[in-house]
Steps between C-alpha positions, in 0.01 A plus 500: 500500500615550851863538376394793271343660813798442716720672235259791419351597825793687662549745213120534452483597864771760460328634195162541689647654815718739304174618310309512829743690697569766225132512431445581862776767480302664212189490717692655799610778285153562352264754638256213580725392788486846655129518443459176701652670808839325471826688501833417351628335828210245478598442137875436585375247763269333247776482238772369735261247635405382159875479398578295816200282435624435149849396610364288782285321245801432268695371802216273603476359137872449491489298835204319367676390180794376712268291723388148425121578444559729198825352368482359144611140424733612227841645622504728193159666576610528868810683396332731260210583747737569786707720280207690369367540848832652613503729197134607584586554859794730405295669223213569745732645764692714240211641313297583803793659693439847359155497646652503850807721427391774265241772531146414408353765273733739309 
């Protein structure tokens, strides 16, 4: 069971962080964000902070999977989990990059 978690957690975290950050972008662009007394500058800060936190979480997970505490006994599972952790880290950085580089609300 632990091997299944080692393999599935990196991409699951990517999916959750992608959904959370773009959901936050929808909230920032909604009238409720302005009604709460927050401007687009605060929204940009919140979005960039969420994106950086998601990338940092993926990096910590990758480092954790490389360490002896979370490393699986099987060499195959270790290789697959590390490969998926790298893919998830790159996917997180790539899919959340537009949050930091493009205009918020069109």
